[in-house]
C-alpha positions in Angstrom: 51.6 -12.1 -4.6 49.9 -11.6 -7.9 46.5 -13.1 -6.9 46.2 -11.0 -3.7 44.8 -7.5 -4.0 46.3 -4.5 -2.2 44.0 -4.9 0.8 44.9 -8.6 0.9 48.6 -7.8 1.1 48.1 -5.7 4.2 46.1 -8.5 5.8 48.8 -11.0 5.0 51.5 -8.8 6.5 49.4 -8.4 9.6 49.0 -12.2 9.8 52.7 -12.7 9.4 53.5 -10.3 12.2 51.1 -12.0 14.5 52.4 -15.5 13.7 56.0 -14.3 14.3 55.1 -12.8 17.7 53.3 -16.0 18.8 56.2 -18.2 17.8 58.8 -16.0 19.5 56.7 -15.9 22.6 56.5 -19.7 22.6 60.2 -20.0 22.0 61.0 -17.7 24.9 58.7 -19.6 27.3 59.7 -23.2 26.7 60.5 -25.0 29.9 63.9 -26.7 30.5 62.5 -30.2 30.3 61.0 -29.6 26.7 64.3 -27.9 25.6 66.3 -30.9 26.9 64.1 -33.4 25.0 64.3 -31.3 21.8 68.0 -31.1 22.1 68.3 -34.9 22.6 66.1 -35.6 19.6 68.2 -33.2 17.5 71.5 -34.9 18.6 70.0 -38.4 17.9 68.9 -37.3 14.4 72.4 -35.9 13.7 74.1 -39.1 15.0 72.0 -41.2 12.6 72.9 -39.0 9.6 75.7 -40.5 7.5 78.8 -38.4 7.4 79.2 -36.4 4.2 81.9 -38.2 2.1 82.7 -37.4 -1.5 81.8 -40.0 -4.0 84.1 -43.0 -4.3 85.4 -41.9 -7.8 86.2 -38.4 -6.4 89.2 -39.1 -4.3 92.5 -37.3 -4.2 94.3 -40.5 -5.0 92.7 -40.6 -8.4 93.4 -37.0 -9.4 96.9 -37.6 -10.8 95.8 -40.6 -12.8 92.8 -38.6 -14.2 95.1 -35.7 -15.1 97.5 -38.1 -16.9 94.7 -39.6 -18.9 93.4 -36.2 -19.8 96.8 -35.1 -20.9 97.3 -38.3 -23.0 93.9 -37.7 -24.8 94.9 -34.1 -25.5 98.3 -35.2 -26.9 96.7 -37.9 -29.0 94.2 -35.4 -30.5 96.9 -32.8 -31.2 99.5 -35.2 -32.6 97.3 -37.5 -34.7 97.3 -36.9 -38.4 94.3 -35.0 -39.6 92.8 -35.7 -43.0 93.7 -33.0 -45.5 92.0 -32.0 -48.7 93.3 -33.9 -51.6 94.7 -31.5 -54.2 93.6 -31.8 -57.8 97.2 -31.7 -59.0 99.8 -33.0 -56.6 102.7 -31.1 -58.3 103.0 -28.4 -60.9 104.4 -31.0 -63.3 101.2 -33.0 -63.1 99.2 -29.9 -63.8 101.4 -29.3 -66.9 100.7 -32.9 -68.0 97.0 -32.2 -67.9 97.5 -29.0 -69.8 99.6 -30.8 -72.3 97.0 -33.5 -72.7 94.3 -31.0 -73.4 96.3 -28.9 -75.9 97.7 -32.0 -77.8 96.4 -32.0 -81.4 95.9 -35.8 -81.4 93.9 -35.7 -78.2 91.8 -32.8 -79.4 90.9 -34.5 -82.6 90.0 -37.7 -80.7 87.7 -35.6 -78.4 86.1 -33.8 -81.3 85.5 -37.0 -83.3 83.4 -38.4 -80.4 85.4 -41.6 -80.7 85.9 -43.9 -77.8 89.5 -44.5 -78.7 90.3 -41.2 -76.9 89.3 -42.8 -73.7 91.5 -45.8 -74.4 94.4 -43.5 -75.3 93.8 -41.4 -72.0 93.8 -44.6 -70.0 97.0 -45.7 -71.7 98.5 -42.3 -70.9 97.6 -42.7 -67.2 98.8 -46.3 -67.0 101.9 -45.9 -69.1 103.3 -42.9 -67.3 105.9 -40.6 -69.0 107.5 -43.4 -71.1 104.2 -44.6 -72.5 103.1 -41.1 -73.4 105.0 -40.9 -76.7 104.0 -44.4 -77.7 100.3 -44.0 -76.8 100.1 -40.6 -78.5 101.7 -42.0 -81.6 99.5 -45.1 -81.8 96.4 -43.1 -80.9 97.0 -40.6 -83.8 97.8 -43.4 -86.2 94.5 -45.2 -85.4 92.4 -42.4 -86.6 
């Protein structure tokens, strides 16, 4: 013990030895009547104790169902679609369209003029698709 000095430790060990000797002597010299009453009290206490049963939810009958539910959850997690990063350009063709848009002389002049018609032309490019590209580029350049 931390609070007991070295001399106190020796005294404690001596007290422990004396207590053990007294208890063993008392145990060895208990008469039959007292032993019988102690044994009856012990048996009565054990009889009143409830038997140790596992909890109601922990039964062997529920184990297969619990395993099936766990397997279904794992399968659902593994097979469900996971969100993926959205690429900037879906295909190389769309990347080339962006490059073509930036290098187009009409688009470049619209950007340099700080004119809002460029944004209208770009929206028409996006909405019109490939067929509207030639028309929008032609009208956008003529409008300047």
